[in-house]
C-alpha atoms as an extended CHARMM CRD file, in Angstrom:
* protein
*
       148  EXT
         1         1  UNK       CA             29.3690000000       74.2110000000      -19.7510000000  PROA      1               0.0000000000
         2         2  UNK       CA             25.6610000000       74.4120000000      -18.9490000000  PROA      2               0.0000000000
         3         3  UNK       CA             23.6540000000       72.6340000000      -21.6300000000  PROA      3               0.0000000000
         4         4  UNK       CA             20.3660000000       74.2190000000      -22.7040000000  PROA      4               0.0000000000
         5         5  UNK       CA             18.7430000000       70.8640000000      -23.4940000000  PROA      5               0.0000000000
         6         6  UNK       CA             19.5990000000       69.4160000000      -20.0820000000  PROA      6               0.0000000000
         7         7  UNK       CA             18.3100000000       72.5530000000      -18.3540000000  PROA      7               0.0000000000
         8         8  UNK       CA             15.0230000000       72.4140000000      -20.2860000000  PROA      8               0.0000000000
         9         9  UNK       CA             14.4830000000       68.7290000000      -19.4290000000  PROA      9               0.0000000000
        10        10  UNK       CA             15.3820000000       69.3220000000      -15.7790000000  PROA      10              0.0000000000
        11        11  UNK       CA             12.9090000000       72.2060000000      -15.5970000000  PROA      11              0.0000000000
        12        12  UNK       CA             10.2130000000       70.0150000000      -17.1780000000  PROA      12              0.0000000000
        13        13  UNK       CA             10.8100000000       66.8080000000      -15.2150000000  PROA      13              0.0000000000
        14        14  UNK       CA             12.3560000000       68.0020000000      -11.9580000000  PROA      14              0.0000000000
        15        15  UNK       CA             11.4590000000       71.6640000000      -11.8580000000  PROA      15              0.0000000000
        16        16  UNK       CA              9.0810000000       71.4620000000       -8.8890000000  PROA      16              0.0000000000
        17        17  UNK       CA             12.0170000000       70.1540000000       -6.8600000000  PROA      17              0.0000000000
        18        18  UNK       CA             14.3540000000       72.8900000000       -8.0990000000  PROA      18              0.0000000000
        19        19  UNK       CA             16.6630000000       70.6010000000      -10.0860000000  PROA      19              0.0000000000
        20        20  UNK       CA             17.0530000000       73.0560000000      -12.9590000000  PROA      20              0.0000000000
        21        21  UNK       CA             18.0100000000       75.8090000000      -10.5170000000  PROA      21              0.0000000000
        22        22  UNK       CA             20.6650000000       73.6190000000       -8.9130000000  PROA      22              0.0000000000
        23        23  UNK       CA             22.0080000000       72.6440000000      -12.3400000000  PROA      23              0.0000000000
        24        24  UNK       CA             22.3230000000       76.2360000000      -13.5130000000  PROA      24              0.0000000000
        25        25  UNK       CA             23.1640000000       78.1000000000      -10.2910000000  PROA      25              0.0000000000
        26        26  UNK       CA             24.6480000000       75.4850000000       -7.9740000000  PROA      26              0.0000000000
        27        27  UNK       CA             23.6030000000       74.0130000000       -4.6480000000  PROA      27              0.0000000000
        28        28  UNK       CA             23.6790000000       77.4170000000       -2.9500000000  PROA      28              0.0000000000
        29        29  UNK       CA             20.7160000000       78.7630000000       -4.9330000000  PROA      29              0.0000000000
        30        30  UNK       CA             18.1090000000       79.8100000000       -2.3590000000  PROA      30              0.0000000000
        31        31  UNK       CA             15.2610000000       79.8000000000       -4.8760000000  PROA      31              0.0000000000
        32        32  UNK       CA             16.0770000000       76.2040000000       -5.7540000000  PROA      32              0.0000000000
        33        33  UNK       CA             15.7460000000       75.2830000000       -2.0940000000  PROA      33              0.0000000000
        34        34  UNK       CA             12.3670000000       77.0590000000       -1.8760000000  PROA      34              0.0000000000
        35        35  UNK       CA             10.8880000000       75.2840000000       -4.9210000000  PROA      35              0.0000000000
        36        36  UNK       CA              9.9670000000       72.0580000000       -3.0660000000  PROA      36              0.0000000000
        37        37  UNK       CA              7.8940000000       73.9790000000       -0.4980000000  PROA      37              0.0000000000
        38        38  UNK       CA              4.8310000000       74.7370000000       -2.6880000000  PROA      38              0.0000000000
        39        39  UNK       CA              5.2600000000       71.3420000000       -4.3370000000  PROA      39              0.0000000000
        40        40  UNK       CA              5.0550000000       69.5290000000       -1.0210000000  PROA      40              0.0000000000
        41        41  UNK       CA              2.1780000000       71.7140000000        0.2050000000  PROA      41              0.0000000000
        42        42  UNK       CA              0.2530000000       70.9270000000       -2.9710000000  PROA      42              0.0000000000
        43        43  UNK       CA              0.9900000000       67.2230000000       -2.6490000000  PROA      43              0.0000000000
        44        44  UNK       CA             -0.2700000000       67.4110000000        0.9360000000  PROA      44              0.0000000000
        45        45  UNK       CA             -3.4550000000       68.9800000000       -0.4150000000  PROA      45              0.0000000000
        46        46  UNK       CA             -3.8800000000       66.0530000000       -2.8190000000  PROA      46              0.0000000000
        47        47  UNK       CA             -3.4280000000       63.6010000000        0.0620000000  PROA      47              0.0000000000
        48        48  UNK       CA             -5.9650000000       65.5260000000        2.1470000000  PROA      48              0.0000000000
        49        49  UNK       CA             -8.4940000000       65.3600000000       -0.6630000000  PROA      49              0.0000000000
        50        50  UNK       CA             -7.9640000000       61.6210000000       -1.1050000000  PROA      50              0.0000000000
        51        51  UNK       CA             -8.3890000000       61.0220000000        2.6240000000  PROA      51              0.0000000000
        52        52  UNK       CA            -11.0340000000       63.6010000000        3.5510000000  PROA      52              0.0000000000
        53        53  UNK       CA            -12.9590000000       63.9640000000        0.3080000000  PROA      53              0.0000000000
        54        54  UNK       CA            -13.7390000000       66.9180000000       -1.8970000000  PROA      54              0.0000000000
        55        55  UNK       CA            -15.4260000000       68.9200000000        0.8490000000  PROA      55              0.0000000000
        56        56  UNK       CA            -12.1220000000       69.7230000000        2.5520000000  PROA      56              0.0000000000
        57        57  UNK       CA            -11.5320000000       73.4700000000        2.1440000000  PROA      57              0.0000000000
        58        58  UNK       CA             -7.8170000000       73.2600000000        2.9480000000  PROA      58              0.0000000000
        59        59  UNK       CA             -7.1920000000       70.8810000000        0.0770000000  PROA      59              0.0000000000
        60        60  UNK       CA             -8.9160000000       73.3060000000       -2.3080000000  PROA      60              0.0000000000
        61        61  UNK       CA             -6.3880000000       75.9250000000       -1.2650000000  PROA      61              0.0000000000
        62        62  UNK       CA             -3.3120000000       73.6820000000       -1.3670000000  PROA      62              0.0000000000
        63        63  UNK       CA             -3.7900000000       71.7080000000       -4.5910000000  PROA      63              0.0000000000
        64        64  UNK       CA             -3.4510000000       74.7550000000       -6.8990000000  PROA      64              0.0000000000
        65        65  UNK       CA             -0.0160000000       75.4270000000       -5.3670000000  PROA      65              0.0000000000
        66        66  UNK       CA              1.1840000000       72.1680000000       -6.8780000000  PROA      66              0.0000000000
        67        67  UNK       CA             -0.4350000000       72.9120000000      -10.2170000000  PROA      67              0.0000000000
        68        68  UNK       CA              0.8880000000       76.4350000000      -10.4960000000  PROA      68              0.0000000000
        69        69  UNK       CA              4.3800000000       75.3050000000       -9.5070000000  PROA      69              0.0000000000
        70        70  UNK       CA              4.3870000000       72.5700000000      -12.1590000000  PROA      70              0.0000000000
        71        71  UNK       CA              2.9700000000       74.9580000000      -14.7770000000  PROA      71              0.0000000000
        72        72  UNK       CA              5.5830000000       77.5800000000      -13.8920000000  PROA      72              0.0000000000
        73        73  UNK       CA              8.3710000000       75.0430000000      -14.2530000000  PROA      73              0.0000000000
        74        74  UNK       CA              6.9910000000       73.9860000000      -17.6330000000  PROA      74              0.0000000000
        75        75  UNK       CA              7.0180000000       77.6440000000      -18.6730000000  PROA      75              0.0000000000
        76        76  UNK       CA             10.6200000000       77.8850000000      -17.4810000000  PROA      76              0.0000000000
        77        77  UNK       CA             11.5130000000       74.8710000000      -19.6400000000  PROA      77              0.0000000000
        78        78  UNK       CA              9.9290000000       76.5730000000      -22.6440000000  PROA      78              0.0000000000
        79        79  UNK       CA             11.8350000000       79.8000000000      -21.9780000000  PROA      79              0.0000000000
        80        80  UNK       CA             15.1180000000       77.9020000000      -21.6220000000  PROA      80              0.0000000000
        81        81  UNK       CA             14.5180000000       75.9340000000      -24.7970000000  PROA      81              0.0000000000
        82        82  UNK       CA             13.5840000000       78.9720000000      -26.8890000000  PROA      82              0.0000000000
        83        83  UNK       CA             16.5030000000       81.1160000000      -25.7780000000  PROA      83              0.0000000000
        84        84  UNK       CA             18.9240000000       81.9810000000      -28.5680000000  PROA      84              0.0000000000
        85        85  UNK       CA             22.2910000000       80.1780000000      -28.3980000000  PROA      85              0.0000000000
        86        86  UNK       CA             24.1540000000       83.4830000000      -28.1040000000  PROA      86              0.0000000000
        87        87  UNK       CA             22.0020000000       84.5710000000      -25.1730000000  PROA      87              0.0000000000
        88        88  UNK       CA             22.2410000000       81.1530000000      -23.4900000000  PROA      88              0.0000000000
        89        89  UNK       CA             26.0290000000       80.9990000000      -23.7450000000  PROA      89              0.0000000000
        90        90  UNK       CA             26.4350000000       84.6220000000      -22.6660000000  PROA      90              0.0000000000
        91        91  UNK       CA             24.3030000000       84.0030000000      -19.5620000000  PROA      91              0.0000000000
        92        92  UNK       CA             25.2690000000       80.4850000000      -18.4840000000  PROA      92              0.0000000000
        93        93  UNK       CA             28.5820000000       79.8530000000      -20.2940000000  PROA      93              0.0000000000
        94        94  UNK       CA             30.2660000000       83.2840000000      -20.2010000000  PROA      94              0.0000000000
        95        95  UNK       CA             33.7190000000       82.0880000000      -21.2400000000  PROA      95              0.0000000000
        96        96  UNK       CA             32.4870000000       80.0330000000      -24.1930000000  PROA      96              0.0000000000
        97        97  UNK       CA             32.0370000000       80.9590000000      -27.8280000000  PROA      97              0.0000000000
        98        98  UNK       CA             28.6560000000       82.5040000000      -28.6490000000  PROA      98              0.0000000000
        99        99  UNK       CA             27.8400000000       79.5290000000      -30.8920000000  PROA      99              0.0000000000
       100       100  UNK       CA             29.0880000000       76.8300000000      -28.5050000000  PROA      100             0.0000000000
       101       101  UNK       CA             27.2160000000       73.5070000000      -28.7850000000  PROA      101             0.0000000000
       102       102  UNK       CA             25.8940000000       73.7570000000      -25.2060000000  PROA      102             0.0000000000
       103       103  UNK       CA             23.5280000000       76.5440000000      -26.2480000000  PROA      103             0.0000000000
       104       104  UNK       CA             22.3410000000       75.0110000000      -29.4930000000  PROA      104             0.0000000000
       105       105  UNK       CA             18.7770000000       73.8100000000      -30.0140000000  PROA      105             0.0000000000
       106       106  UNK       CA             18.3700000000       70.2060000000      -31.1360000000  PROA      106             0.0000000000
       107       107  UNK       CA             15.4990000000       67.7790000000      -31.4250000000  PROA      107             0.0000000000
       108       108  UNK       CA             15.7670000000       66.8300000000      -27.7550000000  PROA      108             0.0000000000
       109       109  UNK       CA             15.2910000000       70.4980000000      -26.8570000000  PROA      109             0.0000000000
       110       110  UNK       CA             12.3050000000       70.7810000000      -29.1730000000  PROA      110             0.0000000000
       111       111  UNK       CA             10.7060000000       67.7080000000      -27.5580000000  PROA      111             0.0000000000
       112       112  UNK       CA             11.2340000000       69.2370000000      -24.1200000000  PROA      112             0.0000000000
       113       113  UNK       CA              9.5470000000       72.4410000000      -25.3090000000  PROA      113             0.0000000000
       114       114  UNK       CA              6.6070000000       70.6190000000      -26.9060000000  PROA      114             0.0000000000
       115       115  UNK       CA              5.9880000000       68.3250000000      -23.9250000000  PROA      115             0.0000000000
       116       116  UNK       CA              6.3210000000       71.2470000000      -21.5090000000  PROA      116             0.0000000000
       117       117  UNK       CA              3.7660000000       73.2000000000      -23.4880000000  PROA      117             0.0000000000
       118       118  UNK       CA              1.2590000000       70.3390000000      -23.5670000000  PROA      118             0.0000000000
       119       119  UNK       CA              1.6900000000       69.2020000000      -19.9790000000  PROA      119             0.0000000000
       120       120  UNK       CA              2.0200000000       72.7080000000      -18.5360000000  PROA      120             0.0000000000
       121       121  UNK       CA             -1.1440000000       73.9310000000      -20.2540000000  PROA      121             0.0000000000
       122       122  UNK       CA             -3.1070000000       70.9010000000      -19.0380000000  PROA      122             0.0000000000
       123       123  UNK       CA             -1.8930000000       71.3210000000      -15.4600000000  PROA      123             0.0000000000
       124       124  UNK       CA             -2.5300000000       75.0610000000      -15.4810000000  PROA      124             0.0000000000
       125       125  UNK       CA             -6.0840000000       74.6460000000      -16.7830000000  PROA      125             0.0000000000
       126       126  UNK       CA             -6.7460000000       71.8860000000      -14.2470000000  PROA      126             0.0000000000
       127       127  UNK       CA             -5.4650000000       74.0570000000      -11.4120000000  PROA      127             0.0000000000
       128       128  UNK       CA             -7.6490000000       76.9560000000      -12.4950000000  PROA      128             0.0000000000
       129       129  UNK       CA            -10.6590000000       74.6440000000      -12.7770000000  PROA      129             0.0000000000
       130       130  UNK       CA            -10.0680000000       73.2100000000       -9.3000000000  PROA      130             0.0000000000
       131       131  UNK       CA             -9.6900000000       76.6990000000       -7.8440000000  PROA      131             0.0000000000
       132       132  UNK       CA            -12.8520000000       77.9960000000       -9.4880000000  PROA      132             0.0000000000
       133       133  UNK       CA            -14.8390000000       74.8940000000       -8.5820000000  PROA      133             0.0000000000
       134       134  UNK       CA            -13.9240000000       75.2850000000       -4.9280000000  PROA      134             0.0000000000
       135       135  UNK       CA            -14.8040000000       78.9820000000       -4.9770000000  PROA      135             0.0000000000
       136       136  UNK       CA            -18.1340000000       78.6400000000       -6.7780000000  PROA      136             0.0000000000
       137       137  UNK       CA            -19.1250000000       75.6100000000       -4.7450000000  PROA      137             0.0000000000
       138       138  UNK       CA            -18.6150000000       77.5950000000       -1.5470000000  PROA      138             0.0000000000
       139       139  UNK       CA            -20.6470000000       80.4780000000       -3.0190000000  PROA      139             0.0000000000
       140       140  UNK       CA            -23.5400000000       78.1590000000       -3.8460000000  PROA      140             0.0000000000
       141       141  UNK       CA            -23.4700000000       76.7680000000       -0.3140000000  PROA      141             0.0000000000
       142       142  UNK       CA            -23.4680000000       80.2890000000        1.1200000000  PROA      142             0.0000000000
       143       143  UNK       CA            -26.3970000000       81.2100000000       -1.1240000000  PROA      143             0.0000000000
       144       144  UNK       CA            -28.3460000000       78.1900000000        0.0570000000  PROA      144             0.0000000000
       145       145  UNK       CA            -27.6280000000       79.0690000000        3.6690000000  PROA      145             0.0000000000
       146       146  UNK       CA            -28.8390000000       82.6430000000        3.1510000000  PROA      146             0.0000000000
       147       147  UNK       CA            -32.0200000000       81.5620000000        1.3740000000  PROA      147             0.0000000000
       148       148  UNK       CA            -33.0560000000       79.2390000000        4.1910000000  PROA      148             0.0000000000
């Protein structure tokens, strides 16, 4: 039985590493194995920025990968948590009763949804801000170079 609450928390806390995919689809899930790639590239971008400063163009390209991956996993947690019990059990527990407890929504599921919404929105807005700052900063530098 695949529990909706556990899947929502795994998507929220361990989603960028693909833990929710492995929980729901098993260790053979290829998408679960691909999830750490943008996470690690984004973390590398954060390390580059810490070491090389904010002028590093590569870090401006890599950091949003981490943010968008985290935000996408938070969205996945919200989708899992809001799925109707009948739909959850039909998809992930096909032999179980439509109202089986594994698909029910409890307070732990609601907390996973609420925290995913708050954290995911903050990370998404931060990633967009970092992307736009890098773009507009490069445009200002290009404008200064042209005007000289």
